[in-house]
C-alpha positions, -999 to 999 in steps of 0.1 A, spaced: -111 -54 259 -144 -43 256 -152 -75 234 -141 -97 258 -166 -75 288 -193 -82 260 -189 -117 258 -189 -122 295 -219 -103 299 -238 -122 271 -227 -154 282 -228 -154 321 -250 -125 333 -284 -127 344 -311 -105 325 -325 -106 289 -319 -90 254 -346 -62 241 -354 -68 206 -357 -33 191 -352 -45 152 -384 -40 138 -378 -34 100 -398 -20 71 -428 -44 70 -434 -42 107 -428 -8 116 -462 7 111 -475 -19 131 -451 -11 160 -457 27 155 -497 22 157 -492 2 190 -474 30 202 -497 54 194 -488 67 160 -512 62 132 -502 58 97 -517 92 90 -493 107 107 -465 103 85 -464 110 47 -432 89 38 -408 60 43 -384 86 57 -410 99 81 -418 67 93 -381 55 100 -377 86 120 -406 83 144 -396 45 148 -359 59 157 -374 82 181 -393 58 199 -362 35 200 -341 64 214 -368 72 236 -366 35 252 -328 32 254 -323 63 270 -350 57 296 -336 53 331 -351 18 334 -332 6 305 -298 -6 313 -275 -32 316 -284 -40 350 -314 -61 336 -309 -55 296 -278 -73 289 -282 -68 252 -305 -49 226 -309 -62 187 -310 -31 163 -326 -23 128 -297 -14 108 -310 21 102 -310 22 142 -272 12 142 -264 42 117 -284 68 139 -276 87 169 -284 90 205 -278 116 227 -252 128 202 -234 93 198 -238 64 173 -265 41 189 -239 11 196 -215 31 213 -242 48 233 -257 15 246 -224 0 257 -203 31 270 -236 48 284 -261 20 292 -240 -11 298 -261 -28 267 -243 -51 244 -254 -41 211 -265 -67 182 -277 -60 148 -305 -76 125 -289 -86 95 -320 -107 72 -334 -88 47 -367 -105 50 -381 -141 40 -389 -159 9 -427 -175 1 -433 -205 21 -419 -237 6 -418 -271 24 -434 -255 55 -410 -232 61 -398 -195 50 -361 -192 41 -339 -159 43 -341 -140 10 -307 -137 -5 -284 -108 10 -253 -102 -12 -242 -71 7 -240 -89 38 -200 -89 41 -202 -49 37 -228 -49 64 -210 -68 88 -177 -53 82 -195 -16 90 -210 -31 120 -179 -44 136 -166 -10 132 -192 5 150 -189 -18 181 -218 -42 173 -210 -75 192 -233 -100 173 -260 -104 145 -294 -120 145 -312 -135 113 -347 -148 114 -363 -179 93 -397 -192 99 -410 -227 105 -449 -237 103 -451 -268 95 -433 -302 111 -414 -310 74 -381 -327 77 -366 -314 49 -379 -276 52 -364 -273 87 -333 -290 75 -328 -263 49 -338 -239 73 -309 -249 98 -286 -255 73 -290 -218 57 -288 -202 93 -255 -217 102 -240 -210 66 -248 -173 74 -235 -178 111 -202 -191 96 -202 -160 74 -209 -136 107 -180 -155 125 -153 -145 98 -161 -106 108 -155 -114 144 -190 -115 154 -214 -136 172 -245 -150 152 -280 -153 172 -297 -181 146 -333 -175 146 -355 -203 132 -391 -188 145 -416 -218 149 -446 -198 147 -469 -202 177 -500 -208 154 -483 -237 137 -511 -266 134 -481 -289 149 -458 -266 170 -449 -292 192 -439 -317 162 -421 -287 142 -399 -281 173 -390 -317 178 -375 -317 144 -357 -284 151 -343 -298 183 -325 -327 164 -316 -307 135 -299 -278 155 -280 -305 175 -268 -322 143 -256 -287 130 -240 -279 163 -219 -310 162 -209 -305 124 -198 -269 131 -164 -259 116 -137 -240 133 -140 -229 170 -165 -200 172 -196 -202 190 -232 -192 181 -265 -179 201 -300 -190 195 -333 -178 197 -364 -198 193 -396 -197 204 -407 -209 238 -415 -246 233 -445 -266 241 -423 -293 260 -409 -270 289 -368 -276 287 -367 -290 253 -337 -269 243 -319 -270 276 -292 -296 264 -289 -276 234 -281 -246 255 -252 -269 271 -238 -277 239 -201 -261 240 -205 -245 206 -234 -225 221 -230 -190 238 -266 -187 251 -305 -199 241 -327 -168 241 -366 -171 233 -390 -149 213 -423 -139 224 -438 -146 190 -472 -131 194 -475 -145 230 -489 -116 255 -464 -106 281 -482 -126 308 -482 -159 288 -445 -152 277 -432 -148 311 -453 -179 322 -437 -202 297 -404 -187 300 -404 -195 336 -405 -232 329 -377 -232 307 -341 -234 326 -313 -218 309 -333 -197 285 -336 -161 286 -359 -134 269 -354 -116 237 -389 -100 234 -400 -74 211 -438 -72 213 -441 -83 246 -415 -58 258 -431 -28 240 -467 -35 249 -483 -4 269 -457 21 258 -475 50 244 -461 84 226 -481 106 245 -469 98 279 -449 120 300 -412 107 306 -419 95 340 -452 77 329 -430 61 300 -401 49 321 -425 36 350 -442 15 324 -413 4 308 -393 -2 338 -424 -26 353 -420 -47 321 -383 -48 323 -386 -62 356 -415 -91 348 -391 -100 318 -362 -101 338 -378 -120 366 -389 -146 339 -354 -151 326 -338 -156 355 -362 -171 382 -374 -203 373 -400 -228 386 
């Protein structure tokens, strides 16, 4: 079965997961970094068309394949779009050997107790049903942690695991992403609390499904190594969180059992005006670096 092969790849294969899931709020910045200013489009539809074109250029590039990129997280509009005439999830898996995931959160609440919870998502069941029909393997949902506040972090983890249970009911695997901001005034303290809350939640999980975790590369190397060995965890992946590609890879190499799921660090250096050969060359070099940091540890 395709799902069994996806599970084996995500659980065991060396490589990393590309995060191609910038949503409406972060799209203008992503396009600007790519060399397309806000003056180049006059509507939200134009903006989303341009970001879709950028993502299609990435996933159709020769260097973007399941050899090193084992999965890719998509924005909803990307999931619903086409690449070379095929629905994007089908194209990723059937043509590139890359397992498709879907970003499902609808943004963040205002900060309270040092954290930002996910906004309500009343249409989630419908979205999950649609994603499953399109061949998506799993989902990703992001919360934000700024301060080492016990109550706030516990609330983030509780909400994340509740959503993960809902995701699992549709046969999908949730990537739980409680991002500790790299600019937190006490990142190390927040991560220590998060580590303990994650273990508590994993130990209390109902059923027999598994989850994945996406975390900021921690200040204490290997902080999450025991979390990654938990029997209810399929894999632990790391976000770049605003670190440069160099710093992201240097930090990741020190964390055993953790692979990358980078966005900004993956896309940096790609420009709309590049020739296809230049584009694939730049992308290929970045993929090689992120793959190395995910697979070859120190």
